[in-house]
C-alpha positions in Angstrom: 29.4 -53.1 -15.4 27.6 -54.3 -11.8 30.4 -52.1 -10.3 30.1 -48.8 -12.6 25.8 -49.5 -12.0 26.9 -49.7 -8.0 29.3 -46.9 -8.1 26.6 -44.5 -10.0 23.7 -45.1 -7.8 26.0 -44.7 -4.6 27.3 -40.6 -6.4 23.8 -40.0 -7.2 22.2 -40.9 -3.7 25.0 -39.0 -2.1 24.1 -35.6 -4.8 20.3 -36.3 -3.8 21.5 -36.4 0.1 23.5 -33.5 -0.2 20.8 -31.5 -2.1 18.3 -32.2 0.6 20.5 -31.4 3.5 21.6 -28.4 1.2 17.3 -27.2 1.5 17.6 -28.1 5.0 20.1 -25.8 6.0 19.0 -22.8 3.8 15.3 -23.4 5.8 16.7 -23.2 8.9 18.4 -20.5 8.0 15.1 -18.7 6.9 13.1 -19.8 10.4 16.0 -18.2 12.3 16.0 -15.2 10.0 12.4 -14.6 10.5 11.7 -16.2 14.0 9.2 -18.8 12.5 8.4 -21.8 14.7 5.9 -24.5 14.1 3.4 -26.2 16.6 4.6 -30.0 14.8 7.1 -31.5 12.8 4.4 -32.0 10.0 4.2 -28.7 10.1 7.4 -27.5 9.9 7.9 -30.6 6.7 4.5 -28.8 5.4 5.7 -24.9 5.5 9.2 -26.1 4.2 8.0 -27.7 1.5 5.6 -24.6 0.8 8.8 -22.6 1.1 11.0 -24.8 -1.9 7.9 -24.3 -4.3 7.7 -20.6 -3.8 11.5 -20.3 -4.2 10.9 -22.6 -7.5 8.5 -20.2 -8.6 10.4 -16.7 -7.9 13.4 -18.6 -9.8 11.6 -18.8 -12.9 10.0 -15.7 -12.7 13.3 -13.8 -12.1 14.8 -15.8 -15.2 11.7 -14.1 -17.3 13.5 -10.7 -15.9 16.7 -11.3 -17.0 15.3 -12.0 -20.1 13.5 -8.6 -20.4 10.2 -10.3 -20.6 8.9 -9.3 -17.8 9.1 -5.5 -16.0 9.8 -6.7 -12.1 12.3 -9.1 -10.0 10.7 -11.2 -7.0 12.5 -12.3 -3.9 11.6 -14.4 -1.3 11.1 -12.4 2.1 9.1 -13.6 5.5 6.0 -14.4 3.6 7.8 -17.8 1.4 6.6 -20.5 4.0 2.5 -19.4 3.3 0.3 -20.4 0.8 -0.6 -16.9 -1.3 -4.3 -17.6 -0.1 -3.2 -17.3 3.1 -1.0 -14.4 2.5 -4.1 -12.7 1.1 -6.5 -13.6 3.4 -4.0 -12.4 6.5 -2.8 -9.3 4.9 -5.3 -7.5 2.8 -7.5 -5.6 4.7 -9.1 -3.0 2.7 -13.1 -3.8 2.8 -15.3 -2.5 0.2 -18.3 -4.1 1.6 -17.7 -1.8 4.8 -19.8 1.1 3.2 -21.2 1.0 0.0 -20.6 4.6 -0.8 -16.8 4.6 -0.9 -17.7 2.3 -4.1 -18.8 5.6 -5.9 -19.6 3.7 -9.3 -17.6 1.4 -8.9 -20.0 -2.2 -8.4 -18.9 -3.2 -5.0 -18.7 -7.3 -4.7 -16.6 -7.9 -1.5 -13.5 -10.1 -2.2 -10.4 -10.9 0.0 -10.4 -9.1 3.5 -14.1 -8.1 2.6 -16.2 -9.1 6.0 -17.4 -6.3 7.1 -21.1 -6.2 6.8 -21.6 -2.9 8.9 -22.9 -0.4 6.5 -24.9 1.5 9.1 -22.7 2.3 11.4 -21.2 5.9 11.9 -19.4 5.7 8.9 -22.1 5.6 6.4 -22.6 9.2 5.9 -23.1 9.3 1.9 -20.6 10.7 -0.6 -18.0 13.3 -0.1 -17.4 16.5 -1.9 -15.5 16.5 -5.0 -11.6 17.6 -4.9 -10.6 20.8 -6.7 -7.2 21.4 -8.3 -5.7 24.3 -7.6 -5.7 27.0 -10.2 -3.0 28.7 -12.0 -0.6 26.0 -11.0 2.4 24.9 -12.8 3.0 21.3 -11.7 6.6 19.8 -11.4 7.9 16.5 -13.3 8.4 14.9 -10.2 7.9 15.0 -6.3 8.8 12.7 -3.9 7.6 13.3 -0.1 9.9 11.7 1.4 12.4 13.9 0.6 10.9 16.4 2.2 10.3 14.5 5.1 6.6 13.9 5.0 6.7 9.9 4.9 7.6 7.8 8.2 9.2 4.7 7.6 8.1 1.4 6.8 6.2 -0.3 9.9 4.9 -3.4 9.8 1.8 -4.9 10.1 2.0 -8.5 11.2 -0.6 -11.0 10.7 -3.0 -8.4 10.8 -4.9 -7.8 8.2 -4.9 -4.3 9.3 -3.3 -2.3 6.1 -6.2 -0.1 5.9 -4.7 1.6 9.3 -1.7 1.8 8.3 -2.5 3.7 5.1 -5.0 6.3 7.0 -1.9 7.1 9.4 0.8 7.3 6.5 -1.4 10.4 4.7 -2.0 11.7 8.4 1.1 11.9 9.3 2.3 13.8 5.8 -0.4 16.4 6.2 0.3 16.9 9.8 3.9 17.5 9.3 3.0 20.0 6.1 1.3 21.8 8.7 3.5 21.6 11.6 7.2 20.8 10.4 7.2 17.8 12.7 6.6 14.3 11.4 4.7 12.3 14.1 4.1 8.9 13.5 0.8 8.2 14.8 -1.0 4.7 16.4 -2.4 2.3 14.4 -3.5 0.1 17.3 -5.9 3.3 18.6 -7.4 2.6 14.5 -7.9 -0.9 15.3 -9.1 -0.6 18.9 -11.0 2.1 18.4 -13.1 2.7 15.1 -15.8 -0.2 15.3 -18.7 2.0 15.4 -17.5 3.5 12.3 -17.8 0.4 10.2 -14.4 -1.1 10.6 -13.2 -4.7 11.9 -9.8 -4.3 13.4 -7.7 -6.9 12.0 -10.5 -8.3 9.8 -10.7 -5.0 7.4 -11.8 -1.6 7.1 -12.0 1.3 5.1 -9.6 4.6 5.4 -12.3 7.1 4.8 -14.2 5.2 7.6 -11.0 5.6 9.8 -10.8 9.3 8.6 -14.2 10.1 10.1 -13.7 8.2 13.5 -10.6 10.7 13.8 -12.3 13.9 12.8 -15.6 13.0 15.3 -13.2 11.4 17.6 -10.8 15.0 17.8 -7.9 13.3 17.1 -5.8 9.8 16.8 -3.1 9.0 19.4 0.8 9.0 18.8 2.1 5.5 18.0 4.7 6.1 21.0 1.5 6.2 23.0 -0.5 3.5 22.0 2.3 1.5 20.7 1.0 -1.0 17.8 0.1 -5.1 18.8 -1.2 -6.4 15.5 -4.2 -7.9 17.6 -8.0 -6.9 18.4 -7.8 -4.8 21.6 -9.7 -2.7 24.0 -10.2 0.6 23.0 -7.4 3.1 25.1 -7.7 6.5 23.6 -6.4 8.8 25.4 -6.5 12.7 24.1 -3.8 13.9 26.5 -1.7 11.5 23.8 -2.9 12.9 20.6 -0.9 14.1 18.2 -2.9 14.6 14.8 -6.8 15.3 14.0 -8.8 15.6 10.6 -11.8 18.0 9.7 -13.0 15.9 7.0 -12.0 14.5 3.2 -13.3 14.9 -0.7 -13.3 13.0 -3.9 -11.1 12.4 -6.8 -13.7 11.8 -9.9 -13.3 8.2 -11.0 -10.8 7.7 -13.3 -9.4 11.6 -13.3 -5.3 10.7 -13.9 -4.7 13.8 -14.1 -6.4 15.2 -10.9 -4.6 12.3 -9.1 -1.1 13.9 -10.6 -2.3 17.3 -9.0 -3.3 16.4 -5.5 0.0 14.7 -5.4 1.8 17.2 -6.0 -0.3 20.0 -3.5 -1.6 18.1 -1.1 1.2 15.7 -0.1 1.0 12.2 0.5 -2.4 10.1 -0.4 -3.7 6.2 0.9 -4.5 4.4 -1.8 -6.5 0.8 -2.2 -5.1 -1.5 -4.8 -5.4 -5.1 -6.0 -2.9 -6.8 -4.0 -4.3 -10.7 -4.2 -2.2 -11.5 -7.2 0.3 -14.0 -6.5 3.4 -11.8 -7.6 2.8 -9.2 -5.2 3.5 -11.3 -2.7 7.4 -11.5 -3.5 7.4 -8.1 -5.4 11.6 -7.1 -5.3 12.1 -4.2 -7.8 11.1 -3.0 -10.9 8.0 -1.4 -12.3 4.8 -3.6 -11.8 2.9 -4.9 -13.7 0.0 -7.8 -14.2 -2.4 -8.3 -16.2 -4.7 -9.9 -14.3 -5.0 -6.7 -11.6 -8.1 -5.4 -11.4 -9.5 -2.4 -11.7 -12.4 -3.4 -8.9 -11.3 -5.6 -6.3 -9.4 -3.6 -4.2 -8.1 -5.4 -1.2 -4.8 -3.6 0.1 -4.2 -0.1 1.5 -1.1 1.5 1.1 -0.3 5.3 0.5 1.0 6.8 -2.3 4.0 10.1 -1.9 5.9 10.1 -4.9 4.4 11.9 -8.4 5.7 9.0 -10.5 2.9 6.5 -7.9 5.7 5.2 -5.7 3.8 3.0 -3.0 4.6 2.2 0.4 3.4 -0.6 1.3 3.1 -2.1 5.6 2.5 -5.8 4.3 5.8 -6.7 4.1 5.9 -8.3 1.0 5.2 -5.2 -1.0 8.2 -3.5 -0.5 11.5 -2.1 -2.7 14.5 -0.8 -1.4 13.5 0.2 2.3 10.0 -0.5 2.2 8.8 0.5 -1.1 6.8 -0.7 -3.9 8.0 1.4 -6.9 4.8 0.8 -9.7 5.9 3.2 -11.9 9.4 4.8 -11.8 11.5 7.1 -14.4 11.9 7.4 -17.8 14.6 5.0 -18.0 12.7 1.8 -17.1 9.1 3.4 -19.4 9.3 -0.2 -21.9 6.4 -1.6 -24.1 4.6 -2.8 -20.7 4.7 0.4 -18.9 4.6 3.7 -18.9 2.9 7.2 -17.3 0.5 8.5 -19.5 0.6 12.5 -20.0 3.9 11.8 -18.8 6.0 11.2 -21.8 7.8 12.8 -24.5 6.1 10.5 -27.1 2.9 11.6 -28.4 1.3 7.9 -29.0 2.4 6.8 -25.7 0.5 9.8 -23.9 -2.9 8.7 -25.7 -2.3 5.2 -23.9 -4.6 4.5 -21.1 -3.8 3.3 -18.4 -3.5 -0.2 -17.0 -3.8 -0.6 -13.5 -7.1 1.1 -11.7 -6.3 1.7 -8.1 -8.8 3.6 -5.3 -7.1 6.7 -3.6 -7.7 8.7 -0.7 -6.3 12.5 0.3 -4.9 12.5 3.7 -7.6 15.0 5.7 -7.0 18.4 6.2 -5.3 18.9 10.1 -7.0 21.9 12.7 -9.7 24.2 11.8 -8.2 25.5 8.7 -7.2 23.5 5.6 -3.4 23.4 4.9 -3.4 23.0 1.4 -0.6 24.1 -0.8 0.0 25.4 -4.7 2.7 26.5 -6.4 2.8 29.9 -8.9 3.6 29.9 -12.1 6.4 31.7 -11.3 7.3 29.1 -9.2 8.1 25.9 -11.5 10.3 23.6 -8.3 7.7 22.2 -5.9 10.0 22.7 -3.1 9.1 26.7 -3.2 5.3 26.0 -2.0 3.1 28.8 -1.3 -0.5 29.7 0.1 -3.4 29.1 -2.0 -5.3 31.6 -2.7 -9.0 31.5 -1.0 -10.7 30.5 -4.9 -8.0 27.6 -4.6 -8.9 26.4 -1.2 -10.8 22.8 -1.4 -13.7 22.5 1.1 -12.7 19.3 2.5 -9.1 17.1 1.9 -9.4 13.7 1.9 -9.3 12.3 -1.7 -11.2 8.7 -3.4 -10.8 8.1 -6.9 -10.2 4.9 -8.8 -7.5 5.3 -11.6 -6.0 3.1 -13.7 -2.2 2.9 -13.4 0.0 1.4 -16.4 
């Protein structure tokens, strides 16, 4: 018996060593894939421990996904070696406290990334006008601005809380495409370095509307090619000769008006959006329809852009990507279940009456140039691809829209 006990101990020890070797091998592969380097062996071991714990949490969540208890799946990414609060502090740079007016009627208690207290700068100019939807328009069931060529590839904000800058450029890139037919990638670094006077804090957070105001007053924003991204705060180097686009203002969507939001997405183009990205599941989202009952309607901390009538969002943070970089909050009919759905887009009458569950703040992109580039679809032209210019009565006064909206 003693011999058997010794043998069992040896086998158990060998298994433990083998498992540890596998973990270390996987850890080394992770570091190589994402070019990770640490200052000491102690930190390396600490990060490996975090990585293993995150993998365990992801596996537990995905078991629930396979059992159809949750509607989305998680996957390890380059942030798997970070504690959640580190991820939030680094990536979520939407500053609600940077300008009290942006909150509209919502309490403006700042949270993650809300470090900017300059509320008296150039960005503090009162509320914008209200969005007026085009009259006599038949809206399509679906529109995807990526397929129309109005959305640039996913960019990576790195370890810089500049999501607000990427959200801004994404919306303006779409409007520039609609006006000119050319998709030009615009410089987030230009906004990081040059819009401090408008209440933004570079890598420490900012607001999309403040960025739009800067672009308007500045007379433009440089292209990404001429002013490349650095993921750090630097001195302003704007060159008007390299300007790729400009804007002339913005308007608000009424708070909570989901129908107005859909009208705006269908008729205006890609939209800047602020959401609550503080939940742990956001860090490793992979695919599916995202829903978290703890998601806040008021504590917004991450800027993204929306370019799909069914609320397909694009994030440049890396942890929120789906299928080439897009995060699908709301998807097609086949993904609608007891926890998720789309108000006013269901055939089921009872579901149409359900309130939207997740509230976000949205900004429509600004006009480009001196004339508003805004289109509507006459009733005789139901496909969104057959766009016709609005009549003078349909033109809205400005074009960048923000609202707070509950999404399912």
